[in-house]
C-alpha positions in Angstrom: 17.0 -2.0 -4.6 15.9 -5.4 -6.1 13.0 -5.5 -8.5 10.1 -7.8 -9.1 7.8 -8.2 -12.1 4.2 -8.9 -11.4 1.5 -9.9 -13.9 -2.1 -8.6 -13.6 -5.2 -9.1 -15.7 -6.4 -6.0 -17.5 -9.2 -5.6 -14.9 -6.7 -5.9 -12.0 -4.3 -3.4 -13.6 -7.2 -0.9 -14.2 -8.3 -1.3 -10.6 -4.7 -0.7 -9.4 -4.3 2.3 -11.6 -7.6 3.8 -10.4 -6.8 3.2 -6.8 -3.3 4.6 -7.0 -4.5 7.7 -8.9 -7.3 8.2 -6.3 -4.6 8.3 -3.6 -2.3 10.5 -5.6 0.4 7.8 -5.7 2.2 5.8 -8.4 1.1 2.3 -9.1 4.5 1.1 -8.0 4.3 2.8 -4.6 0.8 1.6 -4.0 1.6 -2.0 -4.9 4.8 -1.9 -2.8 2.9 -0.7 0.3 0.1 -3.3 -0.3 2.7 -6.1 -0.4 4.6 -4.9 2.7 1.3 -4.5 4.6 0.2 -8.0 3.6 3.6 -9.4 4.9 3.3 -7.5 8.1 -0.3 -8.6 8.7 0.6 -12.2 8.0 3.4 -12.0 10.6 1.1 -10.3 13.1 -1.5 -13.0 12.7 1.1 -15.7 13.1 2.4 -14.2 16.2 -1.1 -13.8 17.7 -1.8 -17.5 16.9 1.5 -18.6 18.5 0.8 -16.5 21.6 -2.7 -18.0 21.8 -1.4 -21.6 21.5 1.3 -21.0 24.2 -1.2 -19.5 26.5 -3.8 -22.2 26.0 -1.2 -25.0 26.5 0.6 -23.2 29.4 -0.7 -25.5 32.1 0.0 -28.7 30.1 3.5 -27.5 29.3 4.1 -26.8 33.0 2.9 -30.3 33.9 5.1 -31.9 31.2 8.2 -30.0 32.3 
């Protein structure tokens, strides 16, 4: 599996450590899930926006076809 180095401030790193410990997980596992969740959420929001635009312009697209 490919790796990635991330840089955090001391405060960010402390917050990450505390949150991961509170959930009984490693910092790596916690950070990995956070990134994957952010990617999936971005994709979901994009798809929702695209669906909205297509629906809003449906009549215009029909007329232009």
